DODO-75532 format. One record per atom (N, C-alpha, C): residue number from 0; residue in three letters; atom name; x, y, z; chain. Coordinates in steps of 0.001 Angstrom, whole numbers, plus 500000, padded with zeros to 6 digits. Layout:
// residues N
{resi=NUM, resn=ALA, name=CA, xx=X, yy=Y, zz=Z, chain=A}
...
//
This chain:
// residues 112
{resi=0, resn=MET, name=N, xx=495010, yy=512881, zz=491328, chain=A}
{resi=0, resn=MET, name=CA, xx=494771, yy=511520, zz=491820, chain=A}
{resi=0, resn=MET, name=C, xx=495642, yy=510499, zz=490100, chain=A}
{resi=1, resn=LYS, name=N, xx=496627, yy=510054, zz=490916, chain=A}
{resi=1, resn=LYS, name=CA, xx=497518, yy=509832, zz=490117, chain=A}
{resi=1, resn=LYS, name=C, xx=497043, yy=507702, zz=490008, chain=A}
{resi=2, resn=ASN, name=N, xx=497057, yy=507309, zz=488458, chain=A}
{resi=2, resn=ASN, name=CA, xx=497511, yy=505871, zz=488349, chain=A}
{resi=2, resn=ASN, name=C, xx=496066, yy=504723, zz=489036, chain=A}
{resi=3, resn=VAL, name=N, xx=494951, yy=505246, zz=489094, chain=A}
{resi=3, resn=VAL, name=CA, xx=493838, yy=504860, zz=489089, chain=A}
{resi=3, resn=VAL, name=C, xx=493203, yy=503985, zz=488899, chain=A}
{resi=4, resn=ARG, name=N, xx=493159, yy=502412, zz=489044, chain=A}
{resi=4, resn=ARG, name=CA, xx=493088, yy=501404, zz=488808, chain=A}
{resi=4, resn=ARG, name=C, xx=491275, yy=500683, zz=488743, chain=A}
{resi=5, resn=LYS, name=N, xx=490775, yy=500050, zz=488408, chain=A}
{resi=5, resn=LYS, name=CA, xx=489245, yy=499438, zz=488837, chain=A}
{resi=5, resn=LYS, name=C, xx=489265, yy=498156, zz=488103, chain=A}
{resi=6, resn=ASP, name=N, xx=488910, yy=496752, zz=489010, chain=A}
{resi=6, resn=ASP, name=CA, xx=488590, yy=495827, zz=488389, chain=A}
{resi=6, resn=ASP, name=C, xx=487328, yy=495450, zz=488810, chain=A}
{resi=7, resn=PHE, name=N, xx=486637, yy=494388, zz=488565, chain=A}
{resi=7, resn=PHE, name=CA, xx=485432, yy=493521, zz=489350, chain=A}
{resi=7, resn=PHE, name=C, xx=486299, yy=492064, zz=489913, chain=A}
{resi=8, resn=SER, name=N, xx=487306, yy=491408, zz=490560, chain=A}
{resi=8, resn=SER, name=CA, xx=487940, yy=490988, zz=491393, chain=A}
{resi=8, resn=SER, name=C, xx=486834, yy=490367, zz=492961, chain=A}
{resi=9, resn=GLY, name=N, xx=486395, yy=489451, zz=492526, chain=A}
{resi=9, resn=GLY, name=CA, xx=485797, yy=488754, zz=493839, chain=A}
{resi=9, resn=GLY, name=C, xx=484258, yy=489452, zz=494176, chain=A}
{resi=10, resn=GLY, name=N, xx=483645, yy=489962, zz=493007, chain=A}
{resi=10, resn=GLY, name=CA, xx=482436, yy=490203, zz=492785, chain=A}
{resi=10, resn=GLY, name=C, xx=482239, yy=491553, zz=492955, chain=A}
{resi=11, resn=PHE, name=N, xx=482479, yy=492462, zz=493923, chain=A}
{resi=11, resn=PHE, name=CA, xx=482790, yy=493699, zz=493944, chain=A}
{resi=11, resn=PHE, name=C, xx=483646, yy=494994, zz=492759, chain=A}
{resi=12, resn=ARG, name=N, xx=483650, yy=496042, zz=493173, chain=A}
{resi=12, resn=ARG, name=CA, xx=484419, yy=496571, zz=492259, chain=A}
{resi=12, resn=ARG, name=C, xx=485834, yy=496997, zz=493066, chain=A}
{resi=13, resn=ARG, name=N, xx=486998, yy=496730, zz=492819, chain=A}
{resi=13, resn=ARG, name=CA, xx=488077, yy=497309, zz=493337, chain=A}
{resi=13, resn=ARG, name=C, xx=489053, yy=498024, zz=492771, chain=A}
{resi=14, resn=VAL, name=N, xx=489008, yy=499103, zz=494290, chain=A}
{resi=14, resn=VAL, name=CA, xx=490304, yy=500064, zz=493387, chain=A}
{resi=14, resn=VAL, name=C, xx=491122, yy=500329, zz=494212, chain=A}
{resi=15, resn=ILE, name=N, xx=492331, yy=500141, zz=492496, chain=A}
{resi=15, resn=ILE, name=CA, xx=493421, yy=500528, zz=493098, chain=A}
{resi=15, resn=ILE, name=C, xx=494406, yy=501923, zz=492527, chain=A}
{resi=16, resn=GLN, name=N, xx=494510, yy=502573, zz=493927, chain=A}
{resi=16, resn=GLN, name=CA, xx=495713, yy=503856, zz=493281, chain=A}
{resi=16, resn=GLN, name=C, xx=496749, yy=504133, zz=493914, chain=A}
{resi=17, resn=ASP, name=N, xx=497424, yy=504031, zz=492712, chain=A}
{resi=17, resn=ASP, name=CA, xx=499112, yy=504019, zz=493083, chain=A}
{resi=17, resn=ASP, name=C, xx=499153, yy=505317, zz=492865, chain=A}
{resi=18, resn=ASP, name=N, xx=499581, yy=506352, zz=493828, chain=A}
{resi=18, resn=ASP, name=CA, xx=500319, yy=507386, zz=494057, chain=A}
{resi=18, resn=ASP, name=C, xx=501654, yy=507778, zz=493212, chain=A}
{resi=19, resn=ARG, name=N, xx=502546, yy=506572, zz=492591, chain=A}
{resi=19, resn=ARG, name=CA, xx=503865, yy=506893, zz=492213, chain=A}
{resi=19, resn=ARG, name=C, xx=503624, yy=506829, zz=490431, chain=A}
{resi=20, resn=SER, name=N, xx=504883, yy=507627, zz=490498, chain=A}
{resi=20, resn=SER, name=CA, xx=504687, yy=508160, zz=488907, chain=A}
{resi=20, resn=SER, name=C, xx=505043, yy=507081, zz=488546, chain=A}
{resi=21, resn=PRO, name=N, xx=504976, yy=506743, zz=487032, chain=A}
{resi=21, resn=PRO, name=CA, xx=506056, yy=505718, zz=485977, chain=A}
{resi=21, resn=PRO, name=C, xx=507631, yy=506006, zz=486285, chain=A}
{resi=22, resn=ASP, name=N, xx=508320, yy=506901, zz=486802, chain=A}
{resi=22, resn=ASP, name=CA, xx=509740, yy=507146, zz=487323, chain=A}
{resi=22, resn=ASP, name=C, xx=509952, yy=506459, zz=488971, chain=A}
{resi=23, resn=GLU, name=N, xx=509099, yy=507186, zz=489243, chain=A}
{resi=23, resn=GLU, name=CA, xx=508789, yy=506420, zz=490937, chain=A}
{resi=23, resn=GLU, name=C, xx=508586, yy=505377, zz=491252, chain=A}
{resi=24, resn=LYS, name=N, xx=508117, yy=504894, zz=490550, chain=A}
{resi=24, resn=LYS, name=CA, xx=508022, yy=502742, zz=490255, chain=A}
{resi=24, resn=LYS, name=C, xx=508887, yy=502265, zz=490106, chain=A}
{resi=25, resn=THR, name=N, xx=510169, yy=502720, zz=489296, chain=A}
{resi=25, resn=THR, name=CA, xx=511529, yy=501679, zz=489394, chain=A}
{resi=25, resn=THR, name=C, xx=512210, yy=502124, zz=490909, chain=A}
{resi=26, resn=LEU, name=N, xx=512353, yy=503287, zz=491198, chain=A}
{resi=26, resn=LEU, name=CA, xx=513348, yy=503786, zz=492216, chain=A}
{resi=26, resn=LEU, name=C, xx=512245, yy=503131, zz=493517, chain=A}
{resi=27, resn=TYR, name=N, xx=510886, yy=503373, zz=494104, chain=A}
{resi=27, resn=TYR, name=CA, xx=510033, yy=503094, zz=495361, chain=A}
{resi=27, resn=TYR, name=C, xx=509601, yy=501620, zz=494934, chain=A}
{resi=28, resn=THR, name=N, xx=510580, yy=500462, zz=495153, chain=A}
{resi=28, resn=THR, name=CA, xx=509977, yy=499405, zz=494704, chain=A}
{resi=28, resn=THR, name=C, xx=509988, yy=498116, zz=495956, chain=A}
{resi=29, resn=TRP, name=N, xx=509911, yy=499037, zz=497341, chain=A}
{resi=29, resn=TRP, name=CA, xx=510106, yy=498184, zz=498400, chain=A}
{resi=29, resn=TRP, name=C, xx=508720, yy=498061, zz=498854, chain=A}
{resi=30, resn=LEU, name=N, xx=507481, yy=497268, zz=499206, chain=A}
{resi=30, resn=LEU, name=CA, xx=506364, yy=497998, zz=499495, chain=A}
{resi=30, resn=LEU, name=C, xx=506111, yy=497430, zz=500758, chain=A}
{resi=31, resn=VAL, name=N, xx=505500, yy=498612, zz=501847, chain=A}
{resi=31, resn=VAL, name=CA, xx=505174, yy=497890, zz=502871, chain=A}
{resi=31, resn=VAL, name=C, xx=503444, yy=497872, zz=503314, chain=A}
{resi=32, resn=ILE, name=N, xx=502621, yy=497034, zz=503549, chain=A}
{resi=32, resn=ILE, name=CA, xx=501817, yy=496924, zz=503242, chain=A}
{resi=32, resn=ILE, name=C, xx=501217, yy=496543, zz=504928, chain=A}
{resi=33, resn=GLY, name=N, xx=500126, yy=497242, zz=504832, chain=A}
{resi=33, resn=GLY, name=CA, xx=499326, yy=497353, zz=506405, chain=A}
{resi=33, resn=GLY, name=C, xx=497090, yy=496782, zz=505828, chain=A}
{resi=34, resn=THR, name=N, xx=496295, yy=495604, zz=506588, chain=A}
{resi=34, resn=THR, name=CA, xx=494905, yy=495569, zz=506287, chain=A}
{resi=34, resn=THR, name=C, xx=494301, yy=497467, zz=507470, chain=A}
{resi=35, resn=ASP, name=N, xx=493745, yy=498482, zz=507040, chain=A}
{resi=35, resn=ASP, name=CA, xx=493099, yy=499063, zz=507500, chain=A}
{resi=35, resn=ASP, name=C, xx=492015, yy=498520, zz=508276, chain=A}
{resi=36, resn=ARG, name=N, xx=492164, yy=498316, zz=509316, chain=A}
{resi=36, resn=ARG, name=CA, xx=490712, yy=497771, zz=509892, chain=A}
{resi=36, resn=ARG, name=C, xx=489885, yy=499088, zz=510156, chain=A}
{resi=37, resn=CYS, name=N, xx=490528, yy=500380, zz=510150, chain=A}
{resi=37, resn=CYS, name=CA, xx=489348, yy=501935, zz=509882, chain=A}
{resi=37, resn=CYS, name=C, xx=488476, yy=501946, zz=508741, chain=A}
{resi=38, resn=MET, name=N, xx=489103, yy=501361, zz=507765, chain=A}
{resi=38, resn=MET, name=CA, xx=488762, yy=501493, zz=506455, chain=A}
{resi=38, resn=MET, name=C, xx=487818, yy=500467, zz=505931, chain=A}
{resi=39, resn=SER, name=N, xx=488552, yy=499116, zz=506321, chain=A}
{resi=39, resn=SER, name=CA, xx=487661, yy=498584, zz=505510, chain=A}
{resi=39, resn=SER, name=C, xx=486319, yy=498074, zz=505649, chain=A}
{resi=40, resn=GLY, name=N, xx=485524, yy=498043, zz=505014, chain=A}
{resi=40, resn=GLY, name=CA, xx=483774, yy=497228, zz=504800, chain=A}
{resi=40, resn=GLY, name=C, xx=483054, yy=497858, zz=504583, chain=A}
{resi=41, resn=TRP, name=N, xx=483732, yy=499790, zz=504427, chain=A}
{resi=41, resn=TRP, name=CA, xx=482527, yy=500677, zz=504212, chain=A}
{resi=41, resn=TRP, name=C, xx=483279, yy=501450, zz=502533, chain=A}
{resi=42, resn=GLY, name=N, xx=482747, yy=502565, zz=502534, chain=A}
{resi=42, resn=GLY, name=CA, xx=483345, yy=503431, zz=502069, chain=A}
{resi=42, resn=GLY, name=C, xx=483762, yy=502778, zz=499992, chain=A}
{resi=43, resn=GLN, name=N, xx=485015, yy=502873, zz=499946, chain=A}
{resi=43, resn=GLN, name=CA, xx=485364, yy=502581, zz=498473, chain=A}
{resi=43, resn=GLN, name=C, xx=485886, yy=501440, zz=498469, chain=A}
{resi=44, resn=ALA, name=N, xx=485699, yy=500515, zz=499967, chain=A}
{resi=44, resn=ALA, name=CA, xx=486042, yy=499117, zz=500331, chain=A}
{resi=44, resn=ALA, name=C, xx=484919, yy=498347, zz=500210, chain=A}
{resi=45, resn=ARG, name=N, xx=483921, yy=498985, zz=500283, chain=A}
{resi=45, resn=ARG, name=CA, xx=482454, yy=498529, zz=500849, chain=A}
{resi=45, resn=ARG, name=C, xx=482477, yy=496857, zz=500238, chain=A}
{resi=46, resn=GLY, name=N, xx=482354, yy=496103, zz=501080, chain=A}
{resi=46, resn=GLY, name=CA, xx=482180, yy=494525, zz=500593, chain=A}
{resi=46, resn=GLY, name=C, xx=484032, yy=493972, zz=500856, chain=A}
{resi=47, resn=GLY, name=N, xx=484640, yy=494489, zz=501465, chain=A}
{resi=47, resn=GLY, name=CA, xx=485933, yy=494021, zz=500825, chain=A}
{resi=47, resn=GLY, name=C, xx=486632, yy=494944, zz=502023, chain=A}
{resi=48, resn=MET, name=N, xx=488036, yy=494414, zz=502074, chain=A}
{resi=48, resn=MET, name=CA, xx=489308, yy=494725, zz=502826, chain=A}
{resi=48, resn=MET, name=C, xx=490161, yy=495947, zz=502790, chain=A}
{resi=49, resn=SER, name=N, xx=489989, yy=496977, zz=503162, chain=A}
{resi=49, resn=SER, name=CA, xx=491028, yy=498275, zz=502468, chain=A}
{resi=49, resn=SER, name=C, xx=492521, yy=497789, zz=502906, chain=A}
{resi=50, resn=ILE, name=N, xx=492989, yy=497966, zz=502016, chain=A}
{resi=50, resn=ILE, name=CA, xx=494738, yy=497859, zz=502674, chain=A}
{resi=50, resn=ILE, name=C, xx=495055, yy=499319, zz=501495, chain=A}
{resi=51, resn=ALA, name=N, xx=496339, yy=499529, zz=502762, chain=A}
{resi=51, resn=ALA, name=CA, xx=497678, yy=500303, zz=502863, chain=A}
{resi=51, resn=ALA, name=C, xx=498939, yy=500186, zz=502135, chain=A}
{resi=52, resn=VAL, name=N, xx=499555, yy=500273, zz=501746, chain=A}
{resi=52, resn=VAL, name=CA, xx=500354, yy=500065, zz=501429, chain=A}
{resi=52, resn=VAL, name=C, xx=501744, yy=501885, zz=501331, chain=A}
{resi=53, resn=TRP, name=N, xx=503076, yy=501206, zz=501692, chain=A}
{resi=53, resn=TRP, name=CA, xx=503762, yy=502351, zz=501352, chain=A}
{resi=53, resn=TRP, name=C, xx=504669, yy=501895, zz=500830, chain=A}
{resi=54, resn=ALA, name=N, xx=505313, yy=502661, zz=499619, chain=A}
{resi=54, resn=ALA, name=CA, xx=506061, yy=502398, zz=498412, chain=A}
{resi=54, resn=ALA, name=C, xx=507422, yy=503186, zz=498784, chain=A}
{resi=55, resn=CYS, name=N, xx=508015, yy=502208, zz=499367, chain=A}
{resi=55, resn=CYS, name=CA, xx=509827, yy=502644, zz=499520, chain=A}
{resi=55, resn=CYS, name=C, xx=511258, yy=502879, zz=499013, chain=A}
{resi=56, resn=ARG, name=N, xx=512183, yy=502988, zz=498781, chain=A}
{resi=56, resn=ARG, name=CA, xx=513229, yy=502470, zz=498280, chain=A}
{resi=56, resn=ARG, name=C, xx=513766, yy=501390, zz=499356, chain=A}
{resi=57, resn=PRO, name=N, xx=514502, yy=500215, zz=498842, chain=A}
{resi=57, resn=PRO, name=CA, xx=514582, yy=498928, zz=499663, chain=A}
{resi=57, resn=PRO, name=C, xx=515383, yy=499533, zz=501284, chain=A}
{resi=58, resn=GLU, name=N, xx=516213, yy=500658, zz=500657, chain=A}
{resi=58, resn=GLU, name=CA, xx=517103, yy=500923, zz=502060, chain=A}
{resi=58, resn=GLU, name=C, xx=515842, yy=501376, zz=503009, chain=A}
{resi=59, resn=ASP, name=N, xx=515382, yy=501646, zz=503007, chain=A}
{resi=59, resn=ASP, name=CA, xx=514555, yy=502465, zz=503729, chain=A}
{resi=59, resn=ASP, name=C, xx=513615, yy=501313, zz=504535, chain=A}
{resi=60, resn=ARG, name=N, xx=513478, yy=500144, zz=504241, chain=A}
{resi=60, resn=ARG, name=CA, xx=512926, yy=498974, zz=504260, chain=A}
{resi=60, resn=ARG, name=C, xx=512119, yy=499212, zz=505786, chain=A}
{resi=61, resn=GLU, name=N, xx=512994, yy=498854, zz=506242, chain=A}
{resi=61, resn=GLU, name=CA, xx=513495, yy=498631, zz=508076, chain=A}
{resi=61, resn=GLU, name=C, xx=512471, yy=499760, zz=508908, chain=A}
{resi=62, resn=LYS, name=N, xx=512883, yy=500977, zz=508319, chain=A}
{resi=62, resn=LYS, name=CA, xx=512123, yy=501911, zz=509420, chain=A}
{resi=62, resn=LYS, name=C, xx=510493, yy=502535, zz=508403, chain=A}
{resi=63, resn=VAL, name=N, xx=510404, yy=501736, zz=507365, chain=A}
{resi=63, resn=VAL, name=CA, xx=509154, yy=502127, zz=506766, chain=A}
{resi=63, resn=VAL, name=C, xx=507864, yy=500860, zz=507382, chain=A}
{resi=64, resn=PHE, name=N, xx=508300, yy=500111, zz=507795, chain=A}
{resi=64, resn=PHE, name=CA, xx=507902, yy=498582, zz=508313, chain=A}
{resi=64, resn=PHE, name=C, xx=507557, yy=498890, zz=509771, chain=A}
{resi=65, resn=ASN, name=N, xx=508786, yy=499389, zz=510499, chain=A}
{resi=65, resn=ASN, name=CA, xx=508607, yy=500268, zz=512017, chain=A}
{resi=65, resn=ASN, name=C, xx=507547, yy=500812, zz=512088, chain=A}
{resi=66, resn=TRP, name=N, xx=507621, yy=501810, zz=511295, chain=A}
{resi=66, resn=TRP, name=CA, xx=506383, yy=503136, zz=511266, chain=A}
{resi=66, resn=TRP, name=C, xx=505428, yy=502852, zz=511665, chain=A}
{resi=67, resn=VAL, name=N, xx=505008, yy=501698, zz=510218, chain=A}
{resi=67, resn=VAL, name=CA, xx=503223, yy=501415, zz=509857, chain=A}
{resi=67, resn=VAL, name=C, xx=503314, yy=500622, zz=510626, chain=A}
{resi=68, resn=LYS, name=N, xx=504472, yy=499354, zz=511271, chain=A}
{resi=68, resn=LYS, name=CA, xx=503664, yy=498476, zz=512707, chain=A}
{resi=68, resn=LYS, name=C, xx=503420, yy=499212, zz=513733, chain=A}
{resi=69, resn=ASN, name=N, xx=503743, yy=500292, zz=513724, chain=A}
{resi=69, resn=ASN, name=CA, xx=503405, yy=500829, zz=515157, chain=A}
{resi=69, resn=ASN, name=C, xx=502016, yy=501717, zz=515026, chain=A}
{resi=70, resn=ARG, name=N, xx=501358, yy=501647, zz=513722, chain=A}
{resi=70, resn=ARG, name=CA, xx=500200, yy=502301, zz=513465, chain=A}
{resi=70, resn=ARG, name=C, xx=499431, yy=501868, zz=514350, chain=A}
{resi=71, resn=ASN, name=N, xx=497963, yy=502173, zz=515370, chain=A}
{resi=71, resn=ASN, name=CA, xx=497467, yy=501455, zz=515715, chain=A}
{resi=71, resn=ASN, name=C, xx=496311, yy=500982, zz=514556, chain=A}
{resi=72, resn=ASP, name=N, xx=496002, yy=501731, zz=513395, chain=A}
{resi=72, resn=ASP, name=CA, xx=494628, yy=501053, zz=512542, chain=A}
{resi=72, resn=ASP, name=C, xx=495281, yy=500018, zz=511403, chain=A}
{resi=73, resn=MET, name=N, xx=496549, yy=499625, zz=511450, chain=A}
{resi=73, resn=MET, name=CA, xx=497516, yy=498953, zz=510268, chain=A}
{resi=73, resn=MET, name=C, xx=496982, yy=497055, zz=511346, chain=A}
{resi=74, resn=LEU, name=N, xx=496328, yy=496588, zz=510561, chain=A}
{resi=74, resn=LEU, name=CA, xx=496803, yy=494824, zz=510499, chain=A}
{resi=74, resn=LEU, name=C, xx=497169, yy=494060, zz=510027, chain=A}
{resi=75, resn=ARG, name=N, xx=498333, yy=492616, zz=510260, chain=A}
{resi=75, resn=ARG, name=CA, xx=498744, yy=492689, zz=508894, chain=A}
{resi=75, resn=ARG, name=C, xx=499815, yy=492892, zz=508307, chain=A}
{resi=76, resn=VAL, name=N, xx=500807, yy=493579, zz=509088, chain=A}
{resi=76, resn=VAL, name=CA, xx=501890, yy=494545, zz=508463, chain=A}
{resi=76, resn=VAL, name=C, xx=502402, yy=493447, zz=507715, chain=A}
{resi=77, resn=ARG, name=N, xx=503051, yy=493614, zz=506400, chain=A}
{resi=77, resn=ARG, name=CA, xx=503845, yy=492630, zz=506041, chain=A}
{resi=77, resn=ARG, name=C, xx=504712, yy=493483, zz=504501, chain=A}
{resi=78, resn=GLU, name=N, xx=505613, yy=492984, zz=503706, chain=A}
{resi=78, resn=GLU, name=CA, xx=506791, yy=493249, zz=502827, chain=A}
{resi=78, resn=GLU, name=C, xx=506155, yy=492657, zz=501580, chain=A}
{resi=79, resn=HIS, name=N, xx=507014, yy=493530, zz=500620, chain=A}
{resi=79, resn=HIS, name=CA, xx=506656, yy=492577, zz=498980, chain=A}
{resi=79, resn=HIS, name=C, xx=507527, yy=493736, zz=498424, chain=A}
{resi=80, resn=SER, name=N, xx=508357, yy=493189, zz=497694, chain=A}
{resi=80, resn=SER, name=CA, xx=509648, yy=493746, zz=496464, chain=A}
{resi=80, resn=SER, name=C, xx=509412, yy=493087, zz=495475, chain=A}
{resi=81, resn=GLU, name=N, xx=508407, yy=494654, zz=494875, chain=A}
{resi=81, resn=GLU, name=CA, xx=508336, yy=494680, zz=493397, chain=A}
{resi=81, resn=GLU, name=C, xx=509166, yy=494270, zz=492760, chain=A}
{resi=82, resn=TYR, name=N, xx=510619, yy=494605, zz=493239, chain=A}
{resi=82, resn=TYR, name=CA, xx=512200, yy=494001, zz=492153, chain=A}
{resi=82, resn=TYR, name=C, xx=512256, yy=492419, zz=491871, chain=A}
{resi=83, resn=THR, name=N, xx=511923, yy=491936, zz=492767, chain=A}
{resi=83, resn=THR, name=CA, xx=511950, yy=490911, zz=493317, chain=A}
{resi=83, resn=THR, name=C, xx=510838, yy=489515, zz=492536, chain=A}
{resi=84, resn=CYS, name=N, xx=509766, yy=490001, zz=493200, chain=A}
{resi=84, resn=CYS, name=CA, xx=508938, yy=489412, zz=493433, chain=A}
{resi=84, resn=CYS, name=C, xx=507474, yy=489874, zz=492149, chain=A}
{resi=85, resn=GLY, name=N, xx=508298, yy=491234, zz=491413, chain=A}
{resi=85, resn=GLY, name=CA, xx=507231, yy=491347, zz=490352, chain=A}
{resi=85, resn=GLY, name=C, xx=505759, yy=492635, zz=491511, chain=A}
{resi=86, resn=ARG, name=N, xx=504944, yy=493033, zz=490225, chain=A}
{resi=86, resn=ARG, name=CA, xx=503957, yy=493574, zz=490636, chain=A}
{resi=86, resn=ARG, name=C, xx=503505, yy=493031, zz=492324, chain=A}
{resi=87, resn=TYR, name=N, xx=502447, yy=494228, zz=493100, chain=A}
{resi=87, resn=TYR, name=CA, xx=501314, yy=493611, zz=494389, chain=A}
{resi=87, resn=TYR, name=C, xx=500648, yy=493071, zz=493691, chain=A}
{resi=88, resn=ARG, name=N, xx=499610, yy=492418, zz=493489, chain=A}
{resi=88, resn=ARG, name=CA, xx=498878, yy=491342, zz=493571, chain=A}
{resi=88, resn=ARG, name=C, xx=497835, yy=490815, zz=495283, chain=A}
{resi=89, resn=PRO, name=N, xx=497049, yy=492173, zz=495101, chain=A}
{resi=89, resn=PRO, name=CA, xx=496206, yy=491681, zz=496473, chain=A}
{resi=89, resn=PRO, name=C, xx=495308, yy=490212, zz=496750, chain=A}
{resi=90, resn=ARG, name=N, xx=495223, yy=490384, zz=497622, chain=A}
{resi=90, resn=ARG, name=CA, xx=493892, yy=488889, zz=497340, chain=A}
{resi=90, resn=ARG, name=C, xx=492176, yy=489459, zz=497077, chain=A}
{resi=91, resn=SER, name=N, xx=492078, yy=488327, zz=497002, chain=A}
{resi=91, resn=SER, name=CA, xx=490248, yy=488296, zz=495976, chain=A}
{resi=91, resn=SER, name=C, xx=489227, yy=488896, zz=497205, chain=A}
{resi=92, resn=ASN, name=N, xx=489570, yy=489378, zz=498472, chain=A}
{resi=92, resn=ASN, name=CA, xx=488548, yy=489739, zz=499513, chain=A}
{resi=92, resn=ASN, name=C, xx=489056, yy=491299, zz=499943, chain=A}
{resi=93, resn=VAL, name=N, xx=489987, yy=492178, zz=498660, chain=A}
{resi=93, resn=VAL, name=CA, xx=490547, yy=492957, zz=499074, chain=A}
{resi=93, resn=VAL, name=C, xx=489280, yy=494053, zz=497818, chain=A}
{resi=94, resn=ALA, name=N, xx=488818, yy=495779, zz=498214, chain=A}
{resi=94, resn=ALA, name=CA, xx=488140, yy=496635, zz=498052, chain=A}
{resi=94, resn=ALA, name=C, xx=488417, yy=497460, zz=497547, chain=A}
{resi=95, resn=HIS, name=N, xx=489836, yy=497640, zz=498230, chain=A}
{resi=95, resn=HIS, name=CA, xx=490855, yy=498571, zz=497736, chain=A}
{resi=95, resn=HIS, name=C, xx=492263, yy=498892, zz=498374, chain=A}
{resi=96, resn=VAL, name=N, xx=492934, yy=499751, zz=497775, chain=A}
{resi=96, resn=VAL, name=CA, xx=494447, yy=499623, zz=497442, chain=A}
{resi=96, resn=VAL, name=C, xx=495081, yy=500820, zz=497300, chain=A}
{resi=97, resn=HIS, name=N, xx=495839, yy=501909, zz=498281, chain=A}
{resi=97, resn=HIS, name=CA, xx=495733, yy=503111, zz=498335, chain=A}
{resi=97, resn=HIS, name=C, xx=497659, yy=502731, zz=498473, chain=A}
{resi=98, resn=ILE, name=N, xx=498328, yy=503337, zz=497401, chain=A}
{resi=98, resn=ILE, name=CA, xx=499668, yy=502679, zz=497198, chain=A}
{resi=98, resn=ILE, name=C, xx=500534, yy=504503, zz=497855, chain=A}
{resi=99, resn=TYR, name=N, xx=501001, yy=504835, zz=499414, chain=A}
{resi=99, resn=TYR, name=CA, xx=501490, yy=506027, zz=499304, chain=A}
{resi=99, resn=TYR, name=C, xx=503087, yy=506500, zz=498755, chain=A}
{resi=100, resn=VAL, name=N, xx=503373, yy=507001, zz=498558, chain=A}
{resi=100, resn=VAL, name=CA, xx=505050, yy=506970, zz=498264, chain=A}
{resi=100, resn=VAL, name=C, xx=505935, yy=507847, zz=499374, chain=A}
{resi=101, resn=CYS, name=N, xx=506599, yy=507035, zz=499602, chain=A}
{resi=101, resn=CYS, name=CA, xx=507779, yy=507187, zz=500872, chain=A}
{resi=101, resn=CYS, name=C, xx=508848, yy=508409, zz=500617, chain=A}
{resi=102, resn=HIS, name=N, xx=508601, yy=510127, zz=500247, chain=A}
{resi=102, resn=HIS, name=CA, xx=509333, yy=510692, zz=499864, chain=A}
{resi=102, resn=HIS, name=C, xx=510797, yy=510454, zz=500704, chain=A}
{resi=103, resn=GLU, name=N, xx=511922, yy=511502, zz=500913, chain=A}
{resi=103, resn=GLU, name=CA, xx=512761, yy=511612, zz=501467, chain=A}
{resi=103, resn=GLU, name=C, xx=511918, yy=512296, zz=502964, chain=A}
{resi=104, resn=ASN, name=N, xx=511230, yy=513090, zz=502905, chain=A}
{resi=104, resn=ASN, name=CA, xx=510625, yy=514018, zz=503914, chain=A}
{resi=104, resn=ASN, name=C, xx=509432, yy=513223, zz=504570, chain=A}
{resi=105, resn=HIS, name=N, xx=509398, yy=511749, zz=504122, chain=A}
{resi=105, resn=HIS, name=CA, xx=508033, yy=510997, zz=505083, chain=A}
{resi=105, resn=HIS, name=C, xx=507901, yy=510851, zz=506292, chain=A}
{resi=106, resn=PRO, name=N, xx=507727, yy=511271, zz=507345, chain=A}
{resi=106, resn=PRO, name=CA, xx=507107, yy=511360, zz=508369, chain=A}
{resi=106, resn=PRO, name=C, xx=508553, yy=509593, zz=509122, chain=A}
{resi=107, resn=SER, name=N, xx=507903, yy=508978, zz=508599, chain=A}
{resi=107, resn=SER, name=CA, xx=508870, yy=507681, zz=508666, chain=A}
{resi=107, resn=SER, name=C, xx=510200, yy=507403, zz=508767, chain=A}
{resi=108, resn=LEU, name=N, xx=510481, yy=508173, zz=507896, chain=A}
{resi=108, resn=LEU, name=CA, xx=512343, yy=508728, zz=507595, chain=A}
{resi=108, resn=LEU, name=C, xx=512593, yy=509792, zz=507832, chain=A}
{resi=109, resn=SER, name=N, xx=511822, yy=510359, zz=508900, chain=A}
{resi=109, resn=SER, name=CA, xx=512601, yy=511688, zz=509769, chain=A}
{resi=109, resn=SER, name=C, xx=512059, yy=511302, zz=510778, chain=A}
{resi=110, resn=GLY, name=N, xx=511556, yy=510711, zz=511616, chain=A}
{resi=110, resn=GLY, name=CA, xx=511832, yy=510482, zz=512897, chain=A}
{resi=110, resn=GLY, name=C, xx=510200, yy=510841, zz=513508, chain=A}
{resi=111, resn=ASP, name=N, xx=509643, yy=511616, zz=512807, chain=A}
{resi=111, resn=ASP, name=CA, xx=508532, yy=512159, zz=513675, chain=A}
{resi=111, resn=ASP, name=C, xx=507218, yy=511518, zz=513833, chain=A}
//
């Protein structure tokens, strides 16, 4: 598990797990963010929302966005550019954030 950060925002323990390496954080700067309706409110997201984030290269953002938008378990799908807007900061009611990396073989890019 890479880059796990914990803080106590919103009165509960927030877990932020970022799977990107330090080098990948400079390449995969476009984030596609969705509220996970199945994982929110229990487990590591007890008392708050669970957010799933897919980090991709800016040129892949449209494919990744459409892939996430078409998932049945994601609500409120949105985008964030860490290159132009800085590090993503979740709202205070978010208890768990997991940032995945969309490498070249990710299903959103291969069409699977």
